[in-house]
LOTIZA-901875 format. One record per residue (C-alpha): residue number from 1; residue in one letter; chain; x negated, y negated, z negated. Coordinates in steps of 0.02 Angstrom, whole numbers, plus 50000, padded with zeros to 5 digits. Layout:
N
[r NUM; "A"; "A"; [X; Y; Z]]
...
END
This chain:
141
[r 1; "M"; "A"; [44597; 45647; 46016]]
[r 2; "F"; "A"; [44439; 45717; 45965]]
[r 3; "D"; "A"; [44405; 45649; 45792]]
[r 4; "S"; "A"; [44401; 45830; 45716]]
[r 5; "V"; "A"; [44318; 45894; 45803]]
[r 6; "G"; "A"; [44127; 45899; 45814]]
[r 7; "W"; "A"; [43982; 45925; 45947]]
[r 8; "G"; "A"; [43996; 46125; 45842]]
[r 9; "E"; "A"; [44157; 46147; 45868]]
[r 10; "I"; "A"; [44136; 46115; 46062]]
[r 11; "L"; "A"; [43977; 46216; 46101]]
[r 12; "V"; "A"; [44078; 46344; 45997]]
[r 13; "L"; "A"; [44220; 46349; 46115]]
[r 14; "V"; "A"; [44094; 46323; 46269]]
[r 15; "V"; "A"; [44029; 46490; 46230]]
[r 16; "A"; "A"; [44168; 46556; 46214]]
[r 17; "G"; "A"; [44261; 46517; 46372]]
[r 18; "L"; "A"; [44064; 46567; 46453]]
[r 19; "F"; "A"; [44119; 46751; 46389]]
[r 20; "I"; "A"; [44299; 46763; 46431]]
[r 21; "L"; "A"; [44305; 46693; 46592]]
[r 22; "G"; "A"; [44139; 46710; 46644]]
[r 23; "P"; "A"; [44020; 46576; 46742]]
[r 24; "E"; "A"; [44128; 46596; 46892]]
[r 25; "R"; "A"; [44299; 46537; 46806]]
[r 26; "L"; "A"; [44226; 46418; 46692]]
[r 27; "P"; "A"; [44212; 46262; 46781]]
[r 28; "G"; "A"; [44362; 46277; 46881]]
[r 29; "A"; "A"; [44463; 46322; 46709]]
[r 30; "A"; "A"; [44377; 46170; 46604]]
[r 31; "A"; "A"; [44437; 46061; 46772]]
[r 32; "W"; "A"; [44597; 46149; 46729]]
[r 33; "L"; "A"; [44580; 46081; 46564]]
[r 34; "G"; "A"; [44528; 45898; 46594]]
[r 35; "R"; "A"; [44655; 45887; 46730]]
[r 36; "T"; "A"; [44818; 45958; 46622]]
[r 37; "I"; "A"; [44749; 45808; 46470]]
[r 38; "R"; "A"; [44750; 45683; 46567]]
[r 39; "Q"; "A"; [44919; 45697; 46649]]
[r 40; "V"; "A"; [44937; 45736; 46422]]
[r 41; "R"; "A"; [44909; 45555; 46421]]
[r 42; "E"; "A"; [44957; 45487; 46535]]
[r 43; "Y"; "A"; [45147; 45540; 46485]]
[r 44; "A"; "A"; [45127; 45488; 46312]]
[r 45; "T"; "A"; [45070; 45309; 46382]]
[r 46; "G"; "A"; [45220; 45332; 46469]]
[r 47; "A"; "A"; [45332; 45363; 46334]]
[r 48; "R"; "A"; [45237; 45232; 46231]]
[r 49; "D"; "A"; [45263; 45102; 46366]]
[r 50; "Q"; "A"; [45467; 45157; 46391]]
[r 51; "L"; "A"; [45510; 45133; 46225]]
[r 52; "Q"; "A"; [45398; 44971; 46220]]
[r 53; "K"; "A"; [45510; 44889; 46328]]
[r 54; "E"; "A"; [45667; 44973; 46285]]
[r 55; "L"; "A"; [45669; 44926; 46074]]
[r 56; "G"; "A"; [45562; 44748; 46119]]
[r 57; "P"; "A"; [45512; 44680; 45954]]
[r 58; "E"; "A"; [45597; 44818; 45876]]
[r 59; "F"; "A"; [45456; 44919; 45921]]
[r 60; "D"; "A"; [45297; 44829; 45835]]
[r 61; "E"; "A"; [45410; 44886; 45682]]
[r 62; "L"; "A"; [45440; 45055; 45688]]
[r 63; "R"; "A"; [45271; 45087; 45703]]
[r 64; "K"; "A"; [45183; 44960; 45596]]
[r 65; "P"; "A"; [45250; 45115; 45440]]
[r 66; "L"; "A"; [45149; 45255; 45566]]
[r 67; "E"; "A"; [45016; 45130; 45554]]
[r 68; "D"; "A"; [45030; 45141; 45352]]
[r 69; "L"; "A"; [45025; 45327; 45365]]
[r 70; "R"; "A"; [44885; 45342; 45474]]
[r 71; "G"; "A"; [44796; 45233; 45353]]
[r 72; "L"; "A"; [44814; 45364; 45202]]
[r 73; "R"; "A"; [44749; 45500; 45296]]
[r 74; "N"; "A"; [44571; 45402; 45292]]
[r 75; "L"; "A"; [44622; 45387; 45080]]
[r 76; "N"; "A"; [44486; 45443; 44952]]
[r 77; "P"; "A"; [44563; 45507; 44794]]
[r 78; "R"; "A"; [44409; 45487; 44689]]
[r 79; "A"; "A"; [44386; 45314; 44736]]
[r 80; "A"; "A"; [44532; 45268; 44726]]
[r 81; "V"; "A"; [44560; 45342; 44543]]
[r 82; "K"; "A"; [44363; 45252; 44511]]
[r 83; "R"; "A"; [44433; 45107; 44550]]
[r 84; "T"; "A"; [44636; 45101; 44460]]
[r 85; "L"; "A"; [44545; 45169; 44280]]
[r 86; "F"; "A"; [44358; 45041; 44284]]
[r 87; "E"; "A"; [44411; 44882; 44403]]
[r 88; "G"; "A"; [44592; 44896; 44348]]
[r 89; "E"; "A"; [44630; 44857; 44519]]
[r 90; "T"; "A"; [44786; 44941; 44578]]
[r 91; "P"; "A"; [44795; 45028; 44718]]
[r 92; "N"; "A"; [44955; 45015; 44829]]
[r 93; "F"; "A"; [44903; 45115; 44985]]
[r 94; "G"; "A"; [44979; 45018; 45118]]
[r 95; "V"; "A"; [45156; 45019; 45050]]
[r 96; "D"; "A"; [45220; 44856; 45033]]
[r 97; "V"; "A"; [45280; 44854; 44844]]
[r 98; "S"; "A"; [45385; 44697; 44836]]
[r 99; "K"; "A"; [45548; 44786; 44912]]
[r 100; "P"; "A"; [45636; 44912; 44852]]
[r 101; "P"; "A"; [45633; 45075; 44934]]
[r 102; "L"; "A"; [45769; 45100; 45041]]
[r 103; "R"; "A"; [45808; 45320; 45058]]
[r 104; "G"; "A"; [45951; 45352; 45196]]
[r 105; "G"; "A"; [45988; 45174; 45194]]
[r 106; "L"; "A"; [46041; 45183; 45015]]
[r 107; "D"; "A"; [46000; 45053; 44917]]
[r 108; "M"; "A"; [45906; 45161; 44742]]
[r 109; "T"; "A"; [45892; 44997; 44647]]
[r 110; "K"; "A"; [46099; 44963; 44651]]
[r 111; "P"; "A"; [46200; 45143; 44542]]
[r 112; "V"; "A"; [46293; 45254; 44665]]
[r 113; "S"; "A"; [46470; 45231; 44606]]
[r 114; "N"; "A"; [46617; 45355; 44577]]
[r 115; "G"; "A"; [46768; 45281; 44679]]
[r 116; "N"; "A"; [46830; 45178; 44589]]
[r 117; "G"; "A"; [46672; 45035; 44542]]
[r 118; "S"; "A"; [46602; 45101; 44396]]
[r 119; "A"; "A"; [46449; 45244; 44364]]
[r 120; "P"; "A"; [46477; 45404; 44380]]
[r 121; "E"; "A"; [46421; 45490; 44185]]
[r 122; "R"; "A"; [46296; 45598; 44164]]
[r 123; "P"; "A"; [46324; 45750; 44057]]
[r 124; "A"; "A"; [46262; 45724; 43866]]
[r 125; "V"; "A"; [46094; 45811; 43863]]
[r 126; "T"; "A"; [46074; 45936; 43701]]
[r 127; "P"; "A"; [45897; 45979; 43654]]
[r 128; "L"; "A"; [45880; 46164; 43654]]
[r 129; "A"; "A"; [45832; 46238; 43458]]
[r 130; "P"; "A"; [45684; 46349; 43443]]
[r 131; "G"; "A"; [45671; 46521; 43557]]
[r 132; "E"; "A"; [45835; 46471; 43624]]
[r 133; "R"; "A"; [45828; 46502; 43800]]
[r 134; "P"; "A"; [45883; 46375; 43960]]
[r 135; "P"; "A"; [46048; 46399; 44038]]
[r 136; "I"; "A"; [46015; 46496; 44194]]
[r 137; "D"; "A"; [46135; 46430; 44356]]
[r 138; "P"; "A"; [46142; 46601; 44483]]
[r 139; "D"; "A"; [46164; 46483; 44625]]
[r 140; "A"; "A"; [45993; 46385; 44630]]
[r 141; "T"; "A"; [45885; 46524; 44607]]
END
């Protein structure tokens, strides 16, 4: 829980609490804070256990992508770029690239149908002439 909070920050909080609450109320406030944190942890553990009990083996499938996202927190972009450019290794950043991504339940590898079995036609795009202003969509701005 306190991964990003160092001893310096804790010391500043204690000194600020000492000035705000005073020395007579600080121990009671610290005890209240400890009880509250313990109670929140118990609630979170109970909720996780209940979800795990209700979902069964699907809970682990749900939990894996979240752990992959947690691994991105420790990503060092400089090292990833260096590894990609100089060592020829392609980083996957914890993502399984062997499967096509699913967005909103749609398979992004298949073309979208317009209802009659064919893919919708896209309008032809013509390049702008030099000095020509692009069209503006007033609803988009």
